[in-house]
C-alpha positions in Angstrom: 56.8 93.1 32.4 53.5 91.3 33.8 49.9 92.8 33.9 50.7 93.3 37.5 53.4 95.0 37.3 51.5 97.4 34.7 48.5 97.6 37.4 50.8 97.9 40.2 52.4 101.2 38.0 49.2 102.7 37.2 47.8 102.4 40.5 51.1 104.0 41.9 50.7 106.6 39.7 47.0 107.4 39.9 48.3 107.6 43.9 50.3 110.2 42.8 48.9 112.2 40.4 44.5 111.8 41.8 42.8 111.9 38.4 40.7 115.0 40.1 43.8 117.1 39.6 44.7 115.9 36.4 41.0 116.8 34.7 
């Protein structure tokens, strides 16, 4: 897995689950 793919996955996860909701 490349760094770009990981960053994309994290970005997608953040879009689906906003930090405000998680906190």
